[in-house]
C-alpha positions as CSV (number, residue, x, y, z in Angstrom):
1,M,118.1,111.6,-31.3
2,K,114.6,110.6,-31.6
3,P,113.8,106.9,-30.8
4,V,112.6,104.5,-33.6
5,P,109.1,103.8,-33.8
6,L,107.8,100.5,-32.9
7,L,106.0,99.9,-36.1
8,L,109.3,100.7,-37.8
9,L,111.3,98.7,-35.8
10,L,109.1,95.9,-36.6
11,A,109.0,96.7,-40.1
12,A,112.9,96.5,-40.0
13,L,113.2,93.3,-38.4
14,A,110.7,91.9,-40.6
15,L,113.1,93.0,-43.8
16,M,115.9,91.3,-42.1
17,V,114.8,87.8,-42.6
18,P,114.3,86.5,-46.5
19,P,111.1,85.9,-47.2
20,S,111.8,82.1,-47.9
21,H,113.4,81.5,-44.3
22,A,110.8,83.2,-42.3
23,G,107.2,83.8,-41.6
24,P,104.7,84.8,-38.7
25,Q,103.1,81.5,-39.4
26,V,105.8,79.5,-38.6
27,K,106.7,78.2,-34.8
28,R,110.3,76.8,-35.1
29,P,111.8,74.9,-32.2
30,N,114.7,76.4,-29.8
31,L,117.8,74.2,-30.1
32,L,120.1,74.0,-27.4
33,W,123.6,72.5,-27.5
34,I,125.4,71.5,-24.5
35,S,129.4,70.5,-25.4
36,A,131.9,68.8,-23.1
37,E,135.8,69.1,-24.2
38,D,138.1,65.8,-24.7
39,L,135.4,63.3,-24.0
40,S,134.9,59.7,-25.2
41,P,131.4,57.7,-24.8
42,D,133.0,57.4,-21.1
43,L,129.4,57.7,-19.7
44,G,126.8,55.7,-17.7
45,C,124.3,55.4,-20.6
46,Y,127.0,54.2,-22.8
47,G,127.3,51.1,-20.3
48,D,130.4,52.4,-18.6
49,A,129.8,50.7,-15.3
50,Y,132.6,53.1,-13.7
51,A,131.3,56.4,-14.8
52,V,129.4,58.4,-12.7
53,T,126.9,60.3,-15.0
54,P,123.4,60.5,-14.0
55,N,122.5,64.1,-15.7
56,I,123.4,63.4,-18.8
57,D,122.3,59.5,-18.8
58,R,118.6,60.8,-17.8
59,L,118.6,63.0,-20.8
60,A,119.8,59.8,-22.7
61,S,116.9,58.2,-21.4
62,Q,114.6,60.7,-22.6
63,G,116.1,61.2,-26.1
64,V,118.3,59.1,-28.5
65,R,121.6,57.6,-27.9
66,Y,124.0,57.5,-30.9
67,T,126.4,55.0,-30.6
68,R,128.7,56.0,-34.3
69,A,128.8,59.7,-33.6
70,F,132.6,60.8,-34.8
71,S,134.3,64.2,-34.8
72,N,136.2,65.0,-37.7
73,S,139.8,65.5,-35.9
74,P,141.4,64.3,-32.9
75,V,141.8,68.0,-31.0
76,C,139.6,70.4,-30.5
77,A,140.3,73.6,-33.0
78,P,140.2,71.6,-36.4
79,S,137.2,69.4,-35.4
80,R,135.3,72.6,-34.3
81,S,136.3,74.0,-37.8
82,A,134.3,71.3,-39.6
83,L,131.6,71.8,-36.6
84,I,130.8,75.8,-37.2
85,T,131.2,75.4,-41.1
86,G,129.6,72.6,-42.2
87,M,132.8,71.3,-44.2
88,Y,136.0,69.4,-43.8
89,C,138.9,71.2,-42.2
90,T,141.0,69.4,-44.9
91,T,139.3,71.4,-47.5
92,L,139.5,74.7,-45.9
93,G,143.1,74.2,-45.3
94,T,142.7,74.6,-41.5
95,Q,143.7,71.2,-40.6
96,F,147.4,73.0,-38.4
97,M,146.2,73.3,-35.0
98,R,146.0,76.8,-34.2
99,C,146.4,78.1,-37.6
100,K,144.5,81.4,-39.1
101,G,142.5,79.9,-41.8
102,V,141.2,82.1,-45.1
103,P,138.4,80.0,-46.2
104,P,136.7,80.4,-49.8
105,P,134.1,83.2,-49.9
106,E,130.8,81.2,-49.3
107,V,131.9,79.4,-46.1
108,R,129.9,80.8,-43.2
109,C,129.6,80.1,-39.4
110,F,126.3,78.7,-40.0
111,P,124.4,80.3,-37.0
112,E,124.4,83.1,-39.7
113,Y,122.3,81.2,-41.4
114,L,119.9,80.9,-38.3
115,R,120.4,84.4,-37.1
116,A,118.8,85.3,-40.7
117,A,116.0,82.8,-40.2
118,G,115.1,84.9,-36.8
119,Y,116.8,82.9,-34.1
120,Y,118.3,84.3,-31.2
121,C,122.4,82.6,-31.1
122,T,124.5,82.8,-28.4
123,N,127.8,80.8,-27.7
124,N,128.9,80.5,-24.2
125,V,131.6,80.4,-24.5
126,K,134.7,78.8,-26.3
127,T,135.1,79.5,-30.4
128,D,138.5,78.0,-31.5
129,Y,137.6,77.6,-34.9
130,Q,140.8,77.9,-36.7
131,F,140.0,81.5,-37.8
132,D,138.9,84.3,-35.5
133,P,134.9,83.9,-35.3
134,P,133.4,86.7,-37.5
135,F,131.6,89.4,-35.0
136,T,128.3,88.5,-37.6
137,A,128.4,84.8,-36.3
138,W,126.6,85.3,-33.1
139,D,124.1,87.6,-31.5
140,E,126.2,87.6,-28.6
141,S,129.4,85.0,-27.8
142,S,130.8,85.2,-24.1
143,N,130.8,83.8,-20.5
144,R,127.3,85.5,-19.8
145,A,125.9,84.3,-23.4
146,H,122.3,82.9,-22.8
147,W,119.2,82.3,-24.4
148,R,117.8,84.7,-21.7
149,G,119.0,87.7,-23.6
150,R,116.4,87.2,-26.7
151,R,113.0,88.7,-27.2
152,P,110.0,87.3,-26.0
153,D,109.2,84.2,-28.5
154,Q,112.0,84.6,-30.4
155,P,113.3,81.2,-30.9
156,F,116.8,80.4,-30.0
157,F,120.0,78.8,-30.9
158,A,122.4,78.4,-27.4
159,V,125.9,76.8,-27.3
160,F,127.2,75.7,-23.8
161,N,130.8,75.1,-23.5
162,I,131.9,72.8,-20.6
163,N,135.7,72.6,-20.1
164,T,136.0,70.9,-16.9
165,S,136.6,67.5,-18.4
166,H,139.7,68.9,-20.8
167,E,143.1,67.3,-20.7
168,S,144.6,70.0,-18.4
169,Q,141.8,69.0,-15.6
170,I,143.0,65.7,-15.5
171,R,146.1,66.6,-14.4
172,N,145.0,69.4,-12.0
173,H,146.6,68.7,-8.7
174,T,145.9,72.3,-7.4
175,P,144.1,72.9,-3.9
176,A,140.8,74.2,-5.6
177,M,140.6,71.4,-8.0
178,Q,141.4,68.6,-5.1
179,R,138.7,70.4,-3.2
180,R,135.8,69.8,-5.8
181,I,136.7,66.5,-6.4
182,E,136.4,65.9,-2.5
183,A,133.3,67.2,-2.6
184,L,132.1,64.1,-5.0
185,G,131.6,62.0,-1.7
186,A,131.0,58.8,-2.7
187,D,131.1,59.6,-6.5
188,K,134.3,60.3,-6.2
189,H,136.0,57.2,-8.3
190,D,138.7,54.7,-6.7
191,P,141.9,54.4,-8.8
192,A,141.8,50.9,-7.7
193,K,138.9,50.1,-9.9
194,A,139.8,51.5,-12.8
195,M,139.5,49.5,-16.1
196,L,142.7,50.4,-17.8
197,P,143.1,50.0,-21.8
198,P,145.4,47.3,-22.8
199,Y,148.1,50.3,-24.2
200,Y,148.6,51.6,-21.0
201,P,151.0,50.2,-18.1
202,D,148.9,49.5,-14.7
203,T,150.9,51.8,-12.3
204,P,149.4,54.1,-9.9
205,R,150.2,57.1,-11.2
206,V,148.3,55.7,-14.5
207,R,145.3,54.7,-12.5
208,K,145.4,58.4,-10.6
209,D,145.2,59.9,-13.9
210,W,142.3,57.5,-15.2
211,A,140.3,58.0,-12.0
212,Q,140.5,61.6,-12.1
213,Y,139.3,61.5,-15.8
214,Y,136.1,60.1,-14.3
215,D,136.0,62.6,-11.6
216,V,136.3,65.5,-14.0
217,M,133.6,63.9,-16.3
218,T,131.3,63.7,-13.2
219,L,131.8,67.4,-12.3
220,M,131.1,68.2,-15.9
221,D,127.9,66.2,-15.9
222,R,126.6,68.4,-12.7
223,E,127.2,71.4,-14.8
224,A,125.5,70.0,-17.3
225,G,122.6,69.3,-15.5
226,E,122.6,72.6,-14.1
227,I,122.1,74.1,-17.9
228,L,119.1,71.6,-18.0
229,K,117.5,72.8,-14.8
230,Q,117.6,76.2,-15.9
231,L,115.9,75.3,-19.0
232,E,112.9,73.6,-17.0
233,E,112.9,76.5,-14.9
234,D,112.6,79.4,-17.7
235,G,109.5,76.6,-18.9
236,L,111.4,75.6,-22.4
237,A,112.3,72.1,-22.0
238,E,109.2,71.0,-24.0
239,D,109.9,73.5,-26.9
240,T,113.8,73.1,-27.0
241,I,115.6,70.1,-29.1
242,V,118.7,69.5,-26.9
243,W,122.1,67.8,-28.0
244,F,125.0,66.5,-25.7
245,W,128.0,65.8,-27.3
246,G,132.0,65.6,-26.8
247,D,134.3,67.7,-29.0
248,H,136.7,64.5,-29.6
249,G,138.0,61.7,-27.6
250,R,139.4,61.7,-24.1
251,G,142.3,63.8,-23.4
252,L,145.0,61.0,-22.4
253,P,147.9,59.5,-24.7
254,R,146.6,57.5,-27.2
255,G,143.0,59.3,-27.1
256,K,143.1,63.1,-27.8
257,R,145.4,63.9,-31.2
258,W,145.2,60.4,-32.6
259,P,142.7,59.5,-35.4
260,Y,141.5,55.8,-33.4
261,D,138.1,55.7,-32.1
262,S,139.7,56.4,-28.7
263,G,140.4,59.8,-30.1
264,L,137.6,60.2,-32.8
265,R,134.5,58.4,-31.1
266,V,132.4,60.7,-29.1
267,P,128.9,60.4,-27.3
268,L,126.0,62.0,-28.9
269,I,122.5,62.6,-27.3
270,V,119.6,64.2,-28.9
271,R,116.8,64.8,-26.8
272,A,113.3,65.9,-29.2
273,P,110.1,66.9,-27.0
274,E,107.2,64.9,-27.6
275,K,105.4,67.7,-29.5
276,W,108.5,68.2,-32.2
277,R,109.2,64.6,-32.8
278,R,107.0,64.7,-35.9
279,W,109.4,67.6,-36.8
280,V,112.4,66.5,-36.1
281,S,111.9,63.0,-37.5
282,P,109.0,63.3,-40.1
283,R,109.1,60.2,-41.5
284,A,109.5,58.1,-38.9
285,P,108.8,60.0,-35.3
286,E,109.1,57.0,-33.1
287,A,112.7,56.8,-34.3
288,V,113.4,59.7,-31.4
289,K,111.2,58.6,-28.9
290,P,112.9,58.1,-25.4
291,G,115.2,55.8,-25.0
292,T,116.1,55.0,-28.3
293,V,119.8,53.8,-29.4
294,N,120.7,54.7,-32.6
295,G,123.7,53.2,-34.6
296,E,124.4,54.9,-37.6
297,M,127.2,57.1,-38.5
298,V,127.4,60.5,-37.7
299,S,130.3,63.0,-38.2
300,F,130.7,66.2,-37.0
301,V,130.7,67.8,-40.7
302,D,127.2,66.7,-40.3
303,F,126.2,69.0,-37.2
304,A,125.8,72.0,-39.4
305,P,123.7,70.6,-42.2
306,T,121.2,68.9,-39.6
307,M,120.9,72.2,-37.5
308,L,119.9,74.2,-40.8
309,S,117.0,71.1,-41.3
310,L,115.5,71.0,-38.0
311,A,115.2,75.2,-38.2
312,K,113.9,74.5,-41.9
313,V,116.4,76.8,-43.1
314,E,117.3,76.1,-46.7
315,R,121.1,74.4,-46.9
316,P,123.9,76.1,-48.9
317,K,125.0,73.7,-51.4
318,H,128.7,74.3,-50.4
319,L,128.2,72.2,-46.9
320,Q,129.8,68.9,-47.3
321,G,128.1,67.2,-44.3
322,R,124.4,65.5,-44.5
323,A,121.6,66.1,-42.2
324,F,120.5,63.1,-40.3
325,L,117.5,65.2,-38.9
326,G,114.4,67.7,-39.9
327,E,113.0,68.0,-42.5
328,S,115.5,67.9,-45.4
329,S,116.9,65.1,-43.7
330,D,119.9,62.5,-46.2
331,P,120.2,59.2,-46.2
332,P,122.3,57.8,-43.5
333,R,126.0,57.7,-44.5
334,R,128.3,54.7,-44.9
335,Y,131.6,56.1,-44.1
336,C,133.1,58.6,-41.3
337,F,136.4,60.2,-42.3
338,G,139.0,62.0,-39.7
339,N,142.1,63.1,-40.1
340,R,145.5,64.3,-38.0
341,D,148.0,67.3,-39.2
342,R,150.0,69.0,-36.7
343,M,149.4,68.6,-33.6
344,D,150.8,71.7,-31.7
345,E,154.7,71.7,-32.5
346,A,154.4,68.2,-33.9
347,Y,154.0,67.4,-37.7
348,D,152.5,64.3,-38.8
349,L,149.6,63.2,-41.6
350,I,147.5,60.6,-41.0
351,R,143.8,60.2,-42.7
352,T,141.3,57.7,-41.6
353,V,137.9,56.4,-42.9
354,R,135.3,54.3,-40.5
355,D,132.4,52.3,-41.2
356,S,129.9,50.3,-39.1
357,R,132.4,47.6,-38.2
358,Y,136.3,48.8,-39.3
359,R,139.0,51.5,-39.0
360,Y,141.2,52.2,-41.6
361,L,144.1,54.4,-41.5
362,R,146.8,55.9,-44.1
363,H,150.0,57.3,-42.7
364,F,151.8,59.9,-45.3
365,M,154.8,60.3,-42.9
366,P,155.1,56.7,-41.8
367,H,158.9,57.9,-41.7
368,L,158.0,59.3,-38.4
369,P,158.0,58.1,-34.7
370,V,154.7,57.4,-33.0
371,S,155.4,59.2,-29.8
372,Q,156.6,62.4,-30.9
373,N,157.2,65.2,-28.4
374,I,154.5,67.7,-27.7
375,N,155.4,69.8,-24.9
376,Y,151.4,70.1,-23.7
377,M,150.9,66.3,-24.2
378,D,154.0,65.5,-22.1
379,E,152.4,67.3,-19.0
380,M,150.4,64.1,-18.3
381,P,151.3,62.2,-15.7
382,T,150.4,59.3,-17.7
383,M,152.6,60.1,-20.8
384,Q,155.2,60.8,-18.1
385,E,155.0,57.6,-16.6
386,M,154.6,55.8,-20.0
387,R,158.2,57.6,-21.3
388,R,159.9,56.5,-18.3
389,L,158.8,52.7,-18.1
390,Y,159.9,52.7,-22.0
391,A,163.2,53.9,-21.4
392,E,163.8,51.4,-18.5
393,G,162.5,48.4,-20.5
394,K,159.3,47.8,-18.6
395,L,156.6,47.7,-21.2
396,A,155.1,45.3,-23.0
397,G,152.7,44.0,-25.8
398,P,150.2,46.7,-26.7
399,Q,151.9,49.4,-24.5
400,L,155.0,49.2,-26.8
401,Q,153.0,50.5,-30.0
402,Y,153.1,54.3,-28.7
403,F,157.0,53.8,-29.0
404,R,157.1,52.7,-32.2
405,Q,160.0,54.6,-34.5
406,T,158.1,54.4,-37.5
407,K,154.6,53.7,-38.4
408,P,153.0,51.2,-41.2
409,I,151.6,52.7,-44.1
410,E,148.2,51.2,-43.5
411,E,146.3,50.3,-40.5
412,L,142.6,48.4,-40.6
413,Y,141.0,47.5,-37.4
414,D,138.0,45.2,-36.6
415,L,136.2,47.4,-33.8
416,E,133.9,44.6,-33.2
417,T,136.6,41.9,-32.2
418,D,139.4,44.3,-31.2
419,P,137.9,47.6,-30.0
420,H,141.0,49.1,-28.6
421,E,142.2,48.7,-32.0
422,V,146.0,47.3,-31.1
423,I,145.7,44.5,-33.8
424,N,146.7,45.8,-37.0
425,L,144.5,43.3,-39.8
426,A,146.5,45.1,-42.6
427,A,148.5,42.8,-43.8
428,D,146.0,39.9,-43.2
429,A,144.9,37.8,-46.3
430,K,141.7,37.0,-44.9
431,H,141.0,41.3,-44.7
432,R,141.9,42.1,-48.2
433,D,138.6,43.3,-49.6
434,T,137.9,45.0,-46.6
435,L,140.9,46.8,-46.6
436,A,141.1,47.8,-50.5
437,R,137.3,48.8,-49.8
438,L,138.3,51.3,-47.2
439,R,141.6,52.1,-49.0
440,E,139.4,53.2,-52.2
441,A,136.9,54.6,-50.1
442,L,139.6,57.0,-48.4
443,D,140.9,58.0,-51.4
444,Q,137.7,58.7,-53.2
445,W,136.9,61.2,-50.3
446,M,140.3,62.8,-50.4
447,A,140.0,63.4,-54.3
448,E,136.4,64.9,-54.0
449,T,136.7,67.1,-51.2
450,H,140.2,68.0,-52.3
451,D,142.3,67.4,-49.4
452,L,144.7,69.7,-49.0
453,G,146.9,68.1,-46.5
454,L,149.7,67.0,-48.9
455,I,150.7,71.1,-49.0
456,P,153.6,71.7,-46.6
457,E,152.2,74.3,-44.1
458,P,154.9,76.7,-44.9
459,E,153.5,76.8,-48.8
460,F,150.1,76.9,-47.7
461,D,150.5,79.9,-45.5
462,E,152.1,81.4,-48.5
463,M,149.3,81.0,-51.0
464,K,146.6,82.3,-48.1
465,R,148.9,85.0,-46.9
466,P,151.2,86.4,-49.3
467,G,153.9,87.3,-47.4
468,G,152.3,87.2,-44.3
469,V,149.7,90.5,-44.6
470,M,146.3,89.8,-43.9
471,D,143.8,91.4,-46.3
472,R,141.2,93.7,-44.9
473,T,137.3,93.5,-46.1
474,R,136.4,96.4,-48.1
475,E,134.4,98.9,-46.1
476,V,130.5,99.0,-46.5
477,R,129.0,100.6,-49.2
478,G,125.0,102.0,-48.8
479,S,122.6,103.8,-50.3
480,V,119.4,105.7,-48.3
481,T,116.2,106.0,-50.1
482,S,112.8,107.4,-48.6
483,P,110.0,105.3,-50.4
484,D,107.1,107.3,-49.2
485,G,109.2,110.7,-49.5
486,T,109.1,111.8,-45.5
487,S,108.3,109.0,-43.1
488,S,111.0,106.5,-43.4
489,L,114.4,105.8,-45.0
490,R,115.2,102.2,-46.6
491,I,118.7,101.4,-45.5
492,Q,120.5,99.0,-48.3
493,L,124.3,97.8,-47.7
494,E,126.6,96.3,-49.2
495,S,130.6,95.3,-49.8
496,D,132.7,95.0,-52.3
497,T,134.5,91.8,-50.9
498,P,133.6,88.2,-51.9
499,G,131.8,86.6,-49.1
500,A,131.8,89.1,-46.4
501,S,128.7,89.8,-44.3
502,I,127.6,92.8,-42.7
503,G,126.6,93.8,-39.5
504,Y,124.9,97.4,-38.4
505,Q,123.9,98.9,-35.5
506,L,121.0,101.5,-34.9
507,G,120.9,104.4,-32.6
508,N,123.2,103.9,-29.5
509,G,124.0,100.5,-30.1
510,Q,122.4,98.9,-27.3
511,R,121.1,95.9,-29.5
512,G,124.5,94.8,-30.4
513,W,125.5,94.3,-33.8
514,Q,122.7,93.2,-36.3
515,L,122.9,90.7,-39.0
516,Y,121.9,92.4,-42.1
517,T,120.4,90.2,-44.9
518,A,117.8,92.7,-46.5
519,P,117.1,96.3,-46.4
520,F,115.4,97.7,-43.6
521,L,113.5,101.3,-42.5
522,V,114.6,103.5,-40.3
523,E,113.1,106.7,-38.7
524,P,114.9,109.9,-40.4
525,G,117.5,110.8,-38.3
526,T,118.3,107.7,-36.5
527,A,122.3,106.4,-36.7
528,V,123.2,103.8,-38.4
529,Q,126.8,102.1,-38.1
530,A,127.6,99.3,-40.5
531,K,130.8,97.5,-41.2
532,A,131.8,94.2,-42.8
533,C,133.7,91.2,-42.0
534,R,134.7,88.0,-44.0
535,I,136.4,85.0,-42.2
536,G,140.3,85.3,-42.5
537,F,140.4,88.8,-42.9
538,Q,140.8,92.2,-40.9
539,D,137.3,93.8,-40.6
540,S,136.0,96.7,-42.5
541,E,136.2,100.1,-40.7
542,P,132.9,101.2,-39.4
543,V,131.1,103.8,-41.6
544,T,128.1,105.7,-40.3
545,V,125.0,106.0,-42.7
546,G,123.6,109.5,-42.0
547,D,120.5,111.1,-42.8
548,M,120.9,111.1,-46.5
549,R,119.6,110.2,-49.8
550,A,122.8,109.4,-51.7
551,T,125.1,106.3,-52.0
552,L,128.1,106.2,-50.2
553,P,131.5,106.6,-52.0
554,R,133.1,103.8,-53.4
555,P,136.2,102.9,-51.9
556,G,139.2,103.6,-54.0
557,P,141.1,100.8,-55.7
558,R,143.0,98.5,-54.0
559,E,146.0,95.8,-54.9
560,P,143.3,92.7,-56.0
561,F,143.3,89.8,-53.4
562,S,144.6,86.5,-55.3
563,P,142.5,83.8,-53.5
564,W,144.6,80.2,-52.9
565,W,142.0,78.2,-54.4
566,T,142.0,79.4,-57.6
567,R,145.6,79.2,-57.3
568,L,145.1,75.3,-56.8
569,A,142.8,74.7,-59.5
570,E,145.9,75.2,-61.9
571,G,147.9,72.3,-63.0
572,D,146.0,69.8,-60.5
573,L,148.4,70.1,-58.1
574,I,147.0,68.3,-55.4
575,G,146.6,65.4,-58.0
576,R,150.1,65.3,-58.7
577,L,150.8,65.1,-54.9
578,R,148.5,62.5,-54.6
579,A,150.4,60.5,-57.4
580,L,153.5,60.6,-55.8
581,K,152.8,59.9,-52.3
582,A,151.2,56.5,-54.2
583,L,155.1,55.9,-54.5
584,D,154.9,55.3,-50.4
585,G,156.2,51.5,-49.7
586,Q,157.9,50.8,-53.1
587,G,161.5,51.5,-52.0
588,A,164.1,51.8,-54.5
589,K,161.6,51.2,-57.2
590,A,160.3,54.8,-56.8
591,V,163.4,56.7,-56.8
592,P,163.2,57.7,-60.5
593,A,160.1,59.0,-60.3
594,Y,161.3,61.3,-56.8
595,L,164.1,62.1,-59.0
596,K,162.0,63.6,-61.9
597,A,159.9,64.9,-59.2
598,L,162.7,67.6,-58.2
599,D,161.9,69.5,-61.1
600,D,158.1,70.1,-60.8
601,P,157.2,73.8,-60.8
602,A,155.2,73.2,-57.5
603,A,157.5,73.6,-54.3
604,S,154.9,71.1,-52.6
605,V,155.6,68.2,-55.0
606,R,159.3,68.8,-54.5
607,Y,159.3,68.9,-51.0
608,W,157.4,65.5,-51.1
609,A,160.1,64.0,-53.6
610,V,163.0,65.2,-51.1
611,I,161.4,63.2,-48.3
612,G,161.0,60.3,-50.6
613,L,164.7,60.3,-51.3
614,Q,165.6,60.9,-48.2
615,H,164.2,57.3,-46.9
616,D,164.2,55.5,-50.2
617,G,167.3,56.7,-51.9
618,R,171.0,55.7,-52.0
619,G,174.0,56.7,-53.9
620,Q,175.7,59.4,-55.0
621,R,173.7,60.5,-57.5
622,T,170.6,60.8,-55.0
623,R,172.9,62.8,-52.9
624,D,173.8,65.1,-55.3
625,A,170.3,65.6,-56.5
626,V,169.1,66.7,-52.8
627,A,172.0,68.7,-52.8
628,D,171.1,70.8,-55.2
629,M,168.0,71.6,-53.9
630,L,169.2,73.5,-50.9
631,R,169.5,76.2,-52.8
632,D,165.5,75.9,-53.7
633,P,163.7,79.1,-53.8
634,S,161.0,77.3,-51.1
635,P,162.2,77.5,-48.0
636,V,160.3,74.4,-47.0
637,V,162.2,72.5,-49.9
638,R,165.7,73.9,-48.6
639,I,165.0,72.6,-44.9
640,A,163.7,69.0,-46.0
641,A,166.9,68.8,-48.2
642,A,169.1,70.1,-45.4
643,R,167.4,67.4,-42.7
644,A,168.2,64.8,-45.5
645,L,171.5,65.4,-46.0
646,C,172.4,65.5,-42.0
647,D,170.9,62.0,-42.1
648,W,173.5,61.5,-44.9
649,G,176.8,62.7,-43.2
650,G,176.4,66.1,-45.1
651,D,175.8,68.4,-41.7
652,K,178.6,70.7,-42.3
653,Q,177.0,71.5,-45.7
654,A,172.8,71.4,-44.3
655,L,173.6,73.5,-40.9
656,P,173.3,76.7,-42.6
657,V,170.3,76.2,-44.6
658,L,168.8,74.8,-41.1
659,I,170.0,77.8,-39.1
660,A,168.9,80.1,-41.9
661,G,165.9,78.5,-41.4
662,L,165.3,79.5,-37.9
663,R,164.8,83.2,-39.6
664,Q,162.3,82.6,-42.6
665,T,159.2,85.3,-42.7
666,Q,156.2,82.1,-42.2
667,G,156.2,80.9,-38.4
668,S,155.2,77.6,-39.7
669,A,158.8,77.2,-42.0
670,R,160.9,78.5,-39.1
671,L,158.9,75.6,-37.1
672,H,160.4,73.3,-39.8
673,A,164.0,74.3,-39.3
674,A,163.6,73.9,-35.5
675,I,162.4,70.5,-35.8
676,A,164.8,69.6,-38.3
677,L,167.4,70.5,-35.7
678,E,165.8,68.8,-32.9
679,Q,165.4,65.7,-35.1
680,I,169.3,65.9,-35.5
681,G,170.5,65.8,-32.2
682,E,174.6,66.2,-31.7
683,K,174.9,67.3,-34.8
684,A,172.7,70.4,-34.4
685,R,175.3,71.7,-31.9
686,P,176.9,74.5,-34.1
687,A,172.9,75.8,-34.3
688,I,173.2,76.6,-30.2
689,E,173.4,80.5,-30.5
690,A,170.0,80.6,-33.1
691,L,168.3,77.9,-31.2
692,R,168.9,80.3,-28.2
693,A,167.8,83.3,-30.2
694,A,164.6,81.2,-31.5
695,K,163.4,80.9,-27.9
696,T,161.6,84.6,-28.2
697,D,160.6,83.6,-31.9
698,P,156.6,85.0,-32.0
699,F,155.3,81.7,-33.0
700,E,155.1,79.8,-29.9
701,Y,155.5,76.6,-31.4
702,V,159.1,77.6,-32.7
703,Q,160.0,78.7,-29.0
704,R,159.0,74.8,-27.9
705,V,161.2,73.2,-30.1
706,S,164.1,75.3,-29.7
707,E,163.8,75.5,-25.9
708,R,163.7,71.2,-26.2
709,T,166.7,70.8,-28.6
710,L,168.6,73.3,-26.4
711,R,167.8,71.6,-23.2
712,K,169.7,68.1,-24.7
713,L,172.2,70.1,-26.1
714,T,172.8,72.3,-23.0
715,P,172.0,70.2,-20.0
716,P,172.6,71.8,-16.8
């Protein structure tokens, strides 16, 4: 096979970039992200005297330190879903931990837009987006990915994810980790000097965890310093805008997984070299000079539009965030929003809004305890210590808050006077106006962003993948023409799947999969392989475009895809759900509305009606109505009804439904059944054999709950 001539290859590369995005006269800055896992702003540059983070402190002295930056979710995968798409996970249906999302067709991983503009985009190495990353998202995504793989003079966007500060490393007491910590020498943290939050008991075990959190942070700082050193050694520091950030709050109880500042507030530092300051902040270059402190509200959903703004790439209209830097920056936001949904095997539903001073939380499952069991979280010694001391009656004050058996419907905190958020002001008349303002802001955001959180996961799973079947992207079709008749071939590619991206390889594929954005030229005889992908779908089968001058055949007919977003638009399901949940806290007054909602055509509405009746309903009429729901066509409604009847002494009638729930097609439905069996305690004893069978369930979270329940029912 003859090699592609250089001129033809350059022509092909030029055709790959839309004219509106690129031009030889435009030099763009490089973009570098350094992210650290499970990290609150517990750094020296944020005023923490206990921290030892010299490299990040130095970076802050050279750039802008943001003091009000927030993740959208207090756990990694949902927060990274927002980061990579520029959209709220609650809009995309990617809010449940480790789900497999199917976003609407316009949604892309934003590095695709940068690739289309000529950037070399690499990710080292974590993805965890709540969907499998499409192969078109990155030029390379691996533990070897680096800006050094780019073409000469090609701008890059490089991401390095440091997991050394992850929750798992705080409790890592292996010899290898302890050697790393001991090697810190004078930088190793003394547990006796730790300043614990008021919601932790002050014990040696807790202090040890707190100190090791700071130790692994120092190790992380050294890794970040090594990446910055490589940038300097390559002579790229003056042409690279550097971001450092944490993906959510610290990996300790009441931090990670909880939508308070301790779980959502993160460090964010941006360094703009002097030659690029007017590019980064055209209207006020002095706003990004070294040592600047910026107090504006920044949300993770803003990262994608800001990166596109910095690269001078046109932003798609569907992005929900705001650009806070660059040529097309937006006015500062007033509020940052967050969510908590299923965390591993524990369901909950919380929404929160934060302004510059106050945080408001709305609990949509106030009947659930705060301290639900999550196996992975419960491995932390601090969590074990808290549970032990609570069982012994040795906790007091804010330390007891984590063990509330129910939650208030609303919480309000003044971060200025109460930075640890332990004094709930929601019932304080002096803060009535603030409460109303933030409540309205949250309600408006949920409505405008079409928050999907009130749709039970099993119902949404069936909407996005009926029968659990993953759709496949349609095969690529291509046309091959010869512009001048002999010297070159023009390749044009397309896929019939809405929202599909196309990648192609030339020749032997040494350059990897290139992102197709426009027709390109090749020399006759050059093999071109192409395939299509779409987020949430299987990739198409690859197609080889040979030396031909004909259109590839169109694939045969296939069952039409039924997107969930069109189904949701019918009948304003989300509006009906929000109206029903507005009844929370009304007690017996809400019962007539709940009884009426049992006849709603949507299973999601019937589910919440059963939940409402379980906690607010009384009397035989209510019990009979809920018992009728044991025959509901929706598994999640039947399971909710069975759970309620178990509370009312109807476990003999309800248990067969819960046992059958462990055999449902959807893993999330089986998880609902397993959780219900765990919650009813001794009443679940007739389900022991079914729970033993569930220990091998393909959905790991069902296994966890089933094993935990069996340990309680069949102690050694």
